[in-house]
C-alpha positions as CSV (number, residue, x, y, z in Angstrom):
1,M,-10.4,27.4,3.4
2,V,-7.0,26.4,4.9
3,T,-6.1,28.1,8.1
4,S,-3.3,27.8,10.6
5,T,-3.6,26.1,13.9
6,E,-3.3,29.5,15.6
7,T,-6.7,30.7,14.4
8,L,-8.6,27.5,14.6
9,R,-8.5,24.8,17.3
10,A,-7.3,21.4,15.9
11,P,-10.0,18.7,16.2
12,A,-9.5,15.8,18.6
13,V,-7.8,12.7,17.2
14,I,-10.4,9.9,16.7
15,R,-9.4,6.3,17.1
16,D,-9.0,4.7,13.7
17,A,-12.1,3.0,12.6
18,Q,-12.1,-0.7,11.9
19,P,-12.1,-1.1,8.1
20,L,-15.1,-2.7,6.5
21,A,-13.3,-3.4,3.3
22,G,-13.7,-7.1,2.4
23,E,-17.1,-7.5,4.1
24,A,-18.6,-8.0,0.7
25,L,-16.2,-10.8,0.0
26,R,-16.7,-12.4,3.4
27,A,-20.5,-12.3,2.9
28,A,-20.2,-13.8,-0.6
29,K,-18.0,-16.6,0.7
30,K,-20.5,-17.4,3.3
31,S,-23.4,-17.4,0.9
32,F,-21.6,-19.2,-1.9
33,P,-19.3,-21.9,-0.7
34,P,-16.9,-23.5,-3.2
35,R,-17.0,-27.1,-4.3
36,P,-14.7,-29.3,-2.2
37,Y,-11.6,-30.9,-3.6
38,E,-12.5,-34.5,-4.3
39,D,-10.2,-37.4,-4.0
40,A,-12.3,-40.2,-5.6
41,W,-14.2,-40.2,-8.9
42,P,-14.5,-42.9,-11.6
43,A,-11.5,-41.8,-13.7
44,T,-9.1,-41.6,-10.8
45,S,-10.4,-44.9,-9.3
46,Q,-9.4,-47.0,-12.3
47,S,-6.5,-49.5,-12.2
48,Y,-3.1,-48.9,-13.7
49,E,-4.0,-51.1,-16.8
50,E,-7.3,-49.2,-17.3
51,V,-5.6,-45.8,-17.2
52,V,-2.9,-46.8,-19.7
53,A,-5.6,-48.3,-22.0
54,R,-7.5,-45.0,-22.0
55,L,-4.4,-43.1,-22.9
56,N,-3.8,-45.4,-25.9
57,R,-7.3,-44.8,-27.3
58,P,-8.7,-41.6,-28.9
59,P,-9.3,-38.9,-28.1
60,L,-6.5,-39.0,-25.5
61,R,-4.1,-40.7,-27.9
62,A,-2.0,-38.0,-29.7
63,A,-2.0,-37.9,-33.5
64,S,1.8,-38.0,-33.6
65,E,3.4,-41.3,-32.6
66,S,6.4,-39.6,-31.0
67,T,4.2,-37.3,-28.9
68,H,2.0,-40.2,-27.9
69,F,5.1,-42.2,-26.9
70,Y,6.5,-39.5,-24.7
71,R,3.1,-38.9,-23.0
72,R,2.5,-42.6,-22.3
73,R,6.1,-43.0,-21.1
74,G,5.8,-40.1,-18.7
75,A,2.4,-41.1,-17.5
76,T,3.4,-44.7,-16.7
77,L,6.5,-43.5,-14.8
78,I,4.3,-41.2,-12.7
79,L,1.7,-43.9,-12.1
80,R,4.3,-46.4,-11.0
81,W,5.7,-43.8,-8.6
82,L,2.3,-43.1,-7.2
83,L,1.7,-46.8,-6.5
84,D,4.2,-46.5,-3.7
85,Q,2.2,-43.7,-2.1
86,P,-0.6,-44.4,0.4
87,G,-4.2,-44.2,-0.9
88,S,-6.7,-46.2,-2.8
89,T,-7.1,-43.7,-5.8
90,W,-4.6,-41.9,-7.9
91,Q,-5.7,-38.6,-6.5
92,Q,-5.3,-39.8,-2.9
93,R,-1.8,-41.0,-3.8
94,W,-1.0,-37.7,-5.4
95,N,-2.2,-35.8,-2.4
96,A,0.1,-37.9,-0.2
97,S,3.1,-37.4,-2.4
98,P,5.5,-34.4,-2.0
99,A,4.4,-33.1,-5.4
100,A,1.0,-32.0,-4.1
101,N,2.4,-29.8,-1.3
102,A,5.1,-28.3,-3.6
103,T,4.6,-25.7,-6.3
104,G,4.6,-26.1,-10.0
105,A,8.1,-24.7,-10.2
106,Q,9.3,-27.1,-7.6
107,W,7.8,-30.0,-9.6
108,N,9.9,-29.0,-12.6
109,K,13.1,-29.1,-10.5
110,L,12.4,-32.2,-8.4
111,N,10.1,-34.5,-10.4
112,A,13.0,-36.6,-11.7
113,S,14.3,-37.2,-8.2
114,W,10.9,-38.0,-6.8
115,V,9.9,-40.4,-9.5
116,G,13.4,-41.9,-9.7
117,Y,14.0,-41.4,-13.4
118,D,17.4,-40.0,-14.3
119,A,17.3,-39.8,-18.1
120,A,18.7,-36.8,-19.9
121,N,15.2,-35.5,-20.9
122,A,13.5,-36.7,-17.7
123,N,11.9,-33.3,-16.9
124,G,10.2,-33.1,-20.3
125,I,9.0,-36.7,-20.3
126,L,7.5,-36.4,-16.9
127,N,5.8,-33.1,-17.7
128,T,4.2,-34.5,-20.8
129,G,3.1,-37.6,-18.7
130,L,1.5,-35.3,-16.1
131,F,-0.1,-33.4,-19.0
132,A,-1.7,-36.7,-20.2
133,L,-3.0,-37.7,-16.8
134,V,-4.5,-34.3,-16.2
135,C,-6.3,-34.4,-19.6
136,A,-7.6,-37.8,-18.7
137,D,-9.0,-36.5,-15.4
138,V,-6.9,-39.0,-13.5
139,L,-5.2,-36.3,-11.5
140,R,-6.5,-32.9,-10.4
141,P,-3.7,-30.5,-9.2
142,S,-5.0,-27.7,-7.0
143,L,-5.5,-24.1,-8.0
144,H,-2.5,-23.0,-6.0
145,W,-0.4,-25.6,-7.8
146,Q,-1.6,-24.6,-11.2
147,L,-1.0,-20.9,-10.6
148,T,2.7,-21.6,-10.2
149,R,3.1,-23.5,-13.4
150,T,1.8,-22.7,-16.9
151,S,1.2,-24.9,-20.0
152,T,0.7,-23.6,-23.5
153,N,-1.0,-26.7,-24.8
154,L,-3.3,-27.6,-21.9
155,R,-6.0,-25.0,-22.7
156,A,-6.6,-26.2,-26.2
157,I,-6.8,-29.9,-25.1
158,I,-9.1,-29.3,-22.2
159,C,-11.5,-27.1,-24.3
160,Q,-11.6,-29.8,-26.9
161,Y,-12.1,-32.9,-24.8
162,R,-13.6,-31.6,-21.5
163,D,-17.1,-30.1,-22.0
164,P,-16.6,-29.2,-25.7
165,E,-20.3,-28.3,-25.9
166,G,-20.0,-25.8,-23.1
167,F,-17.0,-24.1,-24.6
168,A,-18.6,-24.0,-28.0
169,R,-21.7,-22.3,-26.6
170,L,-19.5,-19.8,-24.7
171,N,-17.7,-19.0,-27.9
172,E,-21.0,-18.2,-29.6
173,L,-22.0,-16.0,-26.8
174,V,-18.9,-13.8,-26.4
175,G,-18.1,-13.6,-30.1
176,P,-14.9,-14.4,-32.0
177,E,-13.3,-11.0,-31.2
178,A,-13.4,-11.4,-27.4
179,W,-12.7,-15.1,-27.7
180,S,-9.4,-14.6,-29.4
181,S,-8.3,-11.4,-27.6
182,H,-5.6,-11.3,-24.9
183,L,-8.1,-11.0,-22.1
184,G,-10.2,-13.7,-23.6
185,I,-7.3,-16.1,-23.6
186,L,-6.7,-15.2,-19.9
187,A,-10.4,-15.9,-19.2
188,K,-10.2,-19.3,-20.9
189,N,-7.1,-20.2,-18.9
190,V,-9.0,-19.5,-15.7
191,L,-11.9,-21.7,-16.8
192,V,-9.5,-24.5,-17.7
193,K,-7.8,-24.3,-14.3
194,L,-11.2,-24.6,-12.6
195,L,-12.2,-27.6,-14.6
196,I,-8.8,-29.3,-13.9
197,A,-9.0,-28.6,-10.2
198,K,-12.7,-29.3,-9.5
199,G,-13.8,-31.5,-12.4
200,G,-17.1,-31.3,-14.2
201,G,-18.0,-28.8,-16.9
202,L,-18.6,-25.1,-17.3
203,A,-22.1,-25.5,-15.9
204,D,-20.7,-27.0,-12.7
205,I,-18.5,-24.0,-11.8
206,N,-20.2,-22.0,-9.1
207,V,-19.6,-18.6,-7.5
208,G,-17.6,-20.1,-4.7
209,D,-15.2,-21.7,-7.1
210,A,-14.7,-18.3,-8.9
211,I,-14.1,-16.6,-5.5
212,E,-11.6,-19.3,-4.5
213,Y,-9.7,-18.8,-7.7
214,M,-9.6,-15.0,-7.3
215,E,-8.2,-15.3,-3.8
216,A,-5.6,-17.8,-4.9
217,H,-4.6,-15.5,-7.8
218,R,-4.2,-12.5,-5.5
219,E,-1.9,-14.6,-3.3
220,Q,0.2,-15.8,-6.2
221,R,0.1,-12.9,-8.7
222,A,-1.1,-9.8,-7.0
223,T,0.1,-7.5,-9.8
224,S,-1.4,-9.1,-12.9
225,G,-4.7,-8.0,-14.1
226,G,-7.5,-9.0,-16.5
227,Q,-8.5,-12.1,-14.5
228,S,-12.1,-11.4,-13.8
229,L,-13.5,-11.6,-17.3
230,F,-14.2,-15.4,-16.9
231,Y,-16.8,-14.6,-14.2
232,S,-18.7,-12.3,-16.6
233,W,-18.6,-15.1,-19.1
234,L,-20.1,-17.5,-16.5
235,K,-22.9,-15.1,-15.9
236,D,-23.6,-14.8,-19.6
237,L,-23.9,-18.6,-19.7
238,G,-26.8,-18.3,-17.2
239,H,-25.5,-21.0,-14.8
240,L,-25.0,-18.6,-11.8
241,P,-27.8,-17.7,-9.4
242,P,-29.6,-14.4,-9.7
243,D,-28.3,-13.1,-6.4
244,A,-24.6,-13.8,-7.3
245,P,-22.2,-10.8,-7.1
246,V,-22.2,-8.7,-10.2
247,S,-18.4,-8.7,-10.4
248,L,-15.5,-10.2,-8.4
249,R,-13.0,-7.6,-9.5
250,L,-13.1,-5.3,-6.4
251,L,-15.1,-7.6,-4.1
252,H,-12.2,-7.9,-1.7
253,R,-11.9,-4.1,-1.3
254,T,-15.6,-3.2,-0.8
255,S,-17.8,-3.5,2.2
256,G,-21.2,-3.9,0.6
257,Q,-24.2,-3.3,2.8
258,V,-23.3,-4.4,6.3
259,S,-25.5,-4.5,9.4
260,V,-26.2,-1.5,11.7
261,E,-24.1,-3.2,14.4
262,Q,-21.1,-3.3,12.2
263,L,-21.5,0.3,11.2
264,V,-21.5,1.4,14.8
265,D,-18.9,-1.0,16.2
266,R,-16.3,0.0,13.5
267,Y,-15.7,3.1,15.7
268,R,-15.5,1.1,18.9
269,P,-17.5,3.4,21.3
270,Q,-16.5,2.8,24.9
271,S,-20.0,3.2,26.5
272,K,-22.0,0.0,26.1
273,P,-25.4,1.7,26.9
274,I,-24.9,4.5,24.4
275,R,-23.6,2.0,21.8
276,D,-26.8,-0.1,22.2
277,L,-28.9,3.1,22.0
278,L,-27.3,4.2,18.8
279,V,-27.8,0.8,17.2
280,E,-31.5,0.8,18.2
281,Y,-32.0,4.4,17.0
282,L,-30.4,3.7,13.6
283,K,-32.5,0.5,13.2
284,E,-35.6,2.4,13.9
285,R,-34.8,4.9,11.1
286,Q,-33.4,2.3,8.7
287,P,-36.7,1.5,6.9
288,T,-37.0,5.2,5.8
289,M,-33.4,5.6,4.7
290,D,-31.2,4.3,1.9
291,Y,-28.0,2.6,2.8
292,T,-25.8,5.6,1.9
293,S,-27.8,7.8,4.2
294,L,-27.7,5.2,6.9
295,E,-23.9,4.9,6.7
296,D,-23.6,8.7,6.8
297,A,-25.9,8.9,9.9
298,S,-23.8,6.3,11.7
299,R,-20.6,8.2,10.9
300,T,-22.2,11.5,12.1
301,L,-23.6,10.1,15.4
302,V,-20.8,7.7,16.4
303,R,-17.6,9.2,15.0
304,N,-18.3,12.9,14.8
305,F,-20.5,13.1,17.9
306,W,-20.2,10.5,20.5
307,L,-16.5,9.6,20.2
308,Q,-15.7,13.3,20.5
309,I,-17.8,13.5,23.6
310,E,-16.0,10.5,25.1
311,R,-12.7,12.1,24.4
312,I,-13.7,15.3,26.1
313,Q,-15.2,13.6,29.1
314,P,-14.0,9.9,29.4
315,G,-16.5,7.5,31.0
316,I,-19.6,9.4,30.2
317,D,-22.7,7.2,29.5
318,T,-25.6,9.6,29.2
319,L,-27.0,12.0,26.6
320,R,-27.5,14.7,29.2
321,L,-24.3,16.6,28.5
322,P,-22.8,19.4,30.7
323,S,-22.6,22.8,29.1
324,E,-18.8,22.9,29.1
325,V,-18.7,19.5,27.2
326,V,-21.2,20.8,24.6
327,S,-19.2,24.0,24.1
328,A,-15.9,22.0,23.7
329,W,-17.6,19.6,21.3
330,K,-19.0,22.4,19.1
331,Q,-15.6,24.1,18.9
332,V,-13.9,20.8,17.9
333,S,-16.5,20.0,15.3
334,R,-16.0,23.3,13.5
335,T,-12.7,22.1,12.1
336,K,-11.0,19.1,10.7
337,V,-7.5,18.0,9.7
338,T,-6.7,17.6,6.0
339,R,-3.6,15.7,5.0
340,R,-1.8,16.1,1.7
341,R,1.3,14.2,0.6
342,L,4.0,16.5,-0.7
343,P,6.4,15.7,-3.6
344,D,9.2,14.8,-1.2
345,G,7.0,12.1,0.4
346,T,6.2,13.9,3.6
347,V,2.6,14.5,4.7
348,H,1.5,18.0,5.5
349,E,-1.4,18.5,7.9
350,A,-3.5,21.6,7.9
351,V,-6.6,22.6,10.0
352,T,-9.5,23.5,7.8
353,E,-13.0,24.6,8.5
354,R,-15.6,21.8,8.3
355,A,-17.9,22.4,5.4
356,N,-20.7,20.2,6.6
357,Y,-20.8,21.6,10.1
358,G,-24.5,22.5,9.7
359,N,-25.3,18.9,8.6
360,L,-23.5,17.5,11.6
361,M,-25.5,19.7,13.9
362,I,-28.8,18.7,12.1
363,G,-28.0,15.0,12.6
364,V,-27.3,15.4,16.4
365,R,-30.4,17.6,16.8
366,A,-32.5,15.0,15.0
367,L,-31.3,12.3,17.4
368,Y,-32.4,14.3,20.5
369,L,-35.8,15.4,19.0
370,D,-36.6,11.9,17.7
371,L,-36.0,10.4,21.1
372,A,-38.2,13.0,22.8
373,H,-41.0,12.4,20.2
374,W,-40.7,8.6,20.4
375,A,-40.8,8.6,24.2
376,V,-44.4,9.8,24.1
377,E,-45.4,6.6,22.3
378,E,-42.9,4.2,23.9
379,P,-41.8,5.7,27.2
380,E,-40.4,2.5,28.6
381,R,-38.1,2.1,25.6
382,W,-37.0,5.7,24.8
383,G,-38.0,7.6,27.9
384,P,-34.8,7.0,29.9
385,W,-32.7,8.6,27.1
386,V,-34.6,11.9,26.7
387,A,-32.4,14.8,27.5
388,P,-32.2,18.5,26.6
389,C,-30.9,19.0,23.0
390,P,-27.4,20.5,22.9
391,V,-28.0,21.9,19.4
392,S,-30.2,24.9,18.9
393,A,-32.0,25.8,15.7
394,A,-29.4,28.4,15.0
395,D,-26.6,25.9,15.3
396,A,-28.3,23.7,12.7
397,S,-28.8,26.5,10.2
398,T,-27.0,25.8,6.9
399,S,-27.9,29.0,5.1
400,K,-24.5,30.5,5.5
401,H,-22.8,27.4,4.2
402,E,-25.1,27.3,1.2
403,K,-24.3,30.9,0.3
404,R,-20.6,30.2,0.5
405,R,-20.9,27.1,-1.6
406,K,-23.0,29.0,-4.2
407,A,-20.3,31.7,-4.2
408,K,-17.5,29.1,-4.8
409,M,-19.5,27.5,-7.6
410,D,-20.0,30.9,-9.3
411,Q,-16.3,31.8,-8.9
412,R,-15.3,28.4,-10.4
413,T,-17.6,29.1,-13.4
414,R,-16.1,32.6,-13.9
415,E,-12.6,31.1,-13.8
416,R,-13.3,28.4,-16.3
417,L,-15.5,30.3,-18.7
418,P,-12.6,31.9,-20.7
419,A,-11.3,28.4,-21.6
420,L,-14.7,27.2,-22.9
421,S,-14.0,28.4,-26.5
422,T,-10.7,26.6,-26.5
423,V,-12.3,23.4,-25.4
424,V,-15.0,23.7,-28.1
425,R,-12.4,24.3,-30.8
426,A,-10.3,21.3,-29.6
427,A,-13.3,19.0,-29.6
428,K,-14.2,20.1,-33.1
429,A,-10.7,19.7,-34.4
430,N,-10.4,16.2,-32.7
431,W,-13.6,15.0,-34.4
432,T,-12.5,16.4,-37.8
433,E,-9.1,14.7,-37.5
434,A,-10.8,11.4,-36.6
435,R,-13.1,11.6,-39.6
436,E,-10.1,12.2,-41.8
437,G,-8.6,9.0,-40.4
438,M,-11.8,7.1,-41.1
439,D,-11.9,8.4,-44.7
440,A,-8.2,7.5,-45.3
441,L,-8.8,4.0,-43.9
442,Q,-11.9,3.3,-46.0
443,A,-10.1,4.6,-49.1
444,A,-7.2,2.1,-48.6
445,P,-7.6,-1.5,-49.8
446,L,-7.6,-4.4,-47.3
447,G,-4.0,-4.8,-46.3
448,G,-3.0,-1.5,-47.9
449,Q,-1.2,1.4,-46.2
450,F,-2.5,5.0,-45.6
451,T,-1.2,8.1,-43.8
452,F,-2.9,9.5,-40.8
453,R,-1.7,11.9,-38.1
454,G,1.7,12.1,-39.7
455,G,2.2,8.3,-39.5
456,T,1.8,5.4,-41.8
457,Y,-0.8,2.8,-41.0
458,T,-1.7,-0.6,-42.5
459,R,-5.4,-1.6,-42.8
460,Q,-6.2,-5.1,-41.6
461,K,-6.1,-7.8,-44.3
462,K,-9.4,-9.4,-43.6
463,D,-12.8,-7.8,-43.1
464,S,-14.5,-8.7,-39.8
465,S,-17.2,-7.6,-37.4
466,T,-14.9,-4.6,-36.5
467,P,-13.7,-3.4,-40.0
468,F,-12.3,-0.1,-38.9
469,R,-9.0,-1.3,-37.5
470,A,-5.5,-0.6,-38.6
471,Y,-1.9,-1.2,-37.4
472,D,0.7,1.5,-36.8
473,E,4.3,1.2,-37.7
474,S,5.1,-0.6,-34.5
475,G,2.4,-3.2,-35.1
476,R,0.0,-1.9,-32.4
477,R,-3.6,-2.3,-33.4
478,I,-5.8,0.9,-33.4
479,H,-9.5,1.0,-33.8
480,L,-10.1,4.1,-35.8
481,G,-13.9,3.6,-35.8
482,L,-13.9,3.7,-32.0
483,L,-11.7,6.8,-32.0
484,E,-14.1,8.6,-34.4
485,E,-17.2,7.6,-32.4
486,R,-15.7,8.9,-29.1
487,A,-14.5,12.1,-30.8
488,F,-18.0,12.7,-32.2
489,W,-19.8,12.2,-28.9
490,A,-17.3,14.3,-27.1
491,W,-18.0,17.1,-29.5
492,A,-21.7,16.6,-29.3
493,T,-21.6,16.6,-25.5
494,I,-19.6,19.7,-25.2
495,E,-21.8,21.6,-27.7
496,F,-25.0,20.5,-26.0
497,L,-23.9,21.5,-22.5
498,Q,-22.5,24.8,-23.9
499,H,-25.8,25.9,-25.6
500,T,-28.2,24.6,-23.0
501,G,-26.5,24.9,-19.6
502,A,-28.2,21.6,-18.7
503,R,-26.8,19.1,-16.2
504,I,-25.2,15.9,-17.3
505,E,-28.2,13.7,-16.1
506,E,-30.5,16.0,-18.0
507,M,-28.5,15.6,-21.2
508,L,-28.5,11.8,-20.9
509,E,-32.3,11.9,-20.7
510,A,-32.7,14.0,-23.9
511,S,-34.0,12.3,-27.0
512,H,-35.6,13.4,-30.3
513,H,-39.0,13.3,-28.6
514,A,-37.7,16.2,-26.4
515,L,-37.8,18.5,-29.5
516,I,-41.2,20.2,-29.8
517,Q,-42.6,23.0,-31.9
518,Y,-44.4,26.0,-30.5
519,K,-46.5,28.3,-32.6
520,L,-46.4,31.9,-31.5
521,P,-50.0,33.2,-31.1
522,T,-49.2,36.7,-32.4
523,S,-47.2,36.1,-35.5
524,G,-47.8,32.4,-36.1
525,D,-44.1,31.6,-36.4
526,I,-42.9,28.2,-35.4
527,V,-40.3,28.2,-32.6
528,P,-38.3,25.0,-31.8
529,L,-38.1,24.2,-28.1
530,L,-36.1,21.6,-26.2
531,Q,-38.0,19.8,-23.3
532,V,-35.6,19.1,-20.4
533,A,-36.7,16.3,-18.1
534,P,-36.9,17.0,-14.4
535,S,-33.7,16.2,-12.4
536,K,-32.2,18.0,-9.4
537,T,-34.9,20.7,-9.1
538,D,-37.7,18.2,-10.0
539,E,-39.0,20.7,-12.5
540,E,-39.5,20.4,-16.2
541,R,-38.0,23.1,-18.3
542,L,-38.4,24.4,-21.9
543,L,-35.4,25.9,-23.6
544,L,-35.4,27.9,-26.8
545,V,-33.3,26.1,-29.5
546,S,-30.7,28.4,-30.9
547,P,-29.4,27.9,-34.5
548,E,-26.1,26.5,-33.2
549,L,-27.9,24.0,-30.9
550,A,-30.3,23.0,-33.7
551,D,-27.3,22.2,-35.9
552,V,-25.8,20.0,-33.2
553,L,-29.1,18.2,-32.5
554,S,-29.7,17.6,-36.2
555,T,-26.2,16.2,-36.6
556,V,-26.8,13.7,-33.7
557,I,-30.2,12.7,-35.0
558,A,-28.9,12.2,-38.5
559,R,-26.0,10.1,-37.3
560,V,-28.2,7.8,-35.2
561,R,-30.8,7.5,-37.9
562,D,-28.3,6.7,-40.7
563,L,-26.8,4.0,-38.5
564,E,-30.1,2.3,-37.8
565,Q,-31.1,2.5,-41.4
566,A,-27.8,0.9,-42.5
567,R,-28.4,-1.9,-40.0
568,S,-32.0,-2.4,-41.0
569,R,-31.0,-2.6,-44.7
570,C,-28.3,-5.2,-44.0
571,C,-30.2,-7.3,-41.5
572,P,-33.9,-6.4,-40.8
573,T,-34.0,-8.6,-37.7
574,T,-31.4,-6.9,-35.7
575,T,-31.7,-6.8,-31.9
576,S,-30.5,-4.1,-29.5
577,R,-29.0,-6.5,-27.0
578,R,-27.1,-9.7,-27.3
579,R,-29.1,-12.7,-25.9
580,P,-28.3,-16.3,-25.3
581,G,-28.5,-18.1,-28.7
582,T,-27.3,-15.0,-30.7
583,R,-24.1,-14.4,-32.5
584,R,-22.3,-11.4,-34.0
585,C,-23.1,-10.6,-37.6
586,R,-19.9,-9.8,-39.6
587,C,-21.6,-7.4,-42.0
588,C,-23.3,-5.0,-39.5
589,S,-21.9,-6.1,-36.1
590,S,-25.4,-6.7,-34.7
591,G,-26.6,-9.6,-32.6
592,H,-29.0,-12.0,-34.4
593,T,-30.7,-15.2,-33.6
594,E,-29.1,-18.3,-35.1
595,A,-31.8,-18.5,-37.8
596,S,-31.8,-14.8,-38.9
597,A,-28.0,-14.6,-38.9
598,R,-27.9,-17.2,-41.7
599,Q,-30.3,-15.0,-43.7
600,C,-28.1,-11.9,-43.6
601,P,-27.5,-10.7,-47.1
602,D,-23.7,-10.6,-46.5
603,K,-23.6,-14.4,-45.7
């Protein structure tokens, strides 16, 4: 409840906590260092004549004579220029040249002046020459250099001549749809950049290399997205260790599980003895708590308790608190400041009553009582900190708050209940419309047009592993099968929750095994019952299945059963999860082993 500052005392201002965001990234960088940038390997250590001879031989030799001429001409110009730079290998000479410290865009502008070639098409010739030297693994521009310059042909050449087996296996794992998608092209670009900068194959890319690329990408192109799919592909290949981060997408924004010292020191308490005591106390309780509870306990004891005490009485370093300090702290702890940004950009601050006041009192009371109890067993360690508890049992009572929360929940239900029928009708109409779109698509021939939702759509010309796709009038691709599936499960979810009153986690645990039959002892009638798995209350429940709920459950079971039967008729050896060595079946979109996929009736 929002109140004015006249009725409630505003809480004391707490020093801003040190952010823990990025701790997960720092820990990953420490555990998984990237490969260093090398400056000597066999290809870059060859002589001028050996490099030119390699460029004249397949597979580096271009099929077109004109293309080969320009590549060789540009490569020889760059090699002769690098001969004047210090170093014993071509990479060392490249690192000593001004091109290595410049960006890719600066290379396009200044390459002719650096090399000393003033022909009309000097920029194009030198770029094709650099392209040939990179493909031949003679030069390895850094990740930062590559991120400032793009090449439309480099990806295809690298995938073909640098670790072709690895890219072919990756193609089989991810499937043709993901391989040719926009995000798939971005992922392949990243893998190619890593191979160019660090050498080796896909199996040689480690977690540190991936993290290094993500950091360089954020520095160069902070606003572009879709650049973390390559890491998931590397995990699918099975080359990364089991303890590698699950994803790199938000690693620089998360804290992960930090140490107790970091949890306490982020608030910078002034008293060193109390800081050490809180660290020892939390470490003592850590084995019996999960990390979320540990973090919450550190916030309660350090930020909401001790930092407030230090503000009320600066310089205090004992848990034996004066009565006036305790009273002031309790008054401050009852409220908090909520900030809300207004449409005009200003920030409005209001003092509100703290909803978890009772939980705060419980945490502080537990600290004092635990110290008193532990002092009996270890008096030399905990005895000096035993003090009268400033929180009574009445202060730690949460019954009033629980009643208020229950009243708010009931009021929220009463406010939303009249709109339930509207939501049910909208979900049913959405599913019906999606089914009509599927029927119209299936009735249209491949490449033909059909009408749906007042618009004209064109069915894709070729059948594939995702056959229910079409294109609207603007050419945008729409997956009508996915729209129908989402609409169906949205309708089924709303109907299930409406007729059962179950929680979401209870609904997710429901299966056809939860439907049981009960025979009434008096009349002998069969009554259907739904068995609800234990969740929040840790109690199993049995609900009577109404005719409406029975219709919903039968529809869901029939849909799942028909899908499984269709897949089993098409390919009896379908698997529920894609595994290494499997590929997507075009007729039923299931993952099969290489042997069974060839036996699919549609092949």
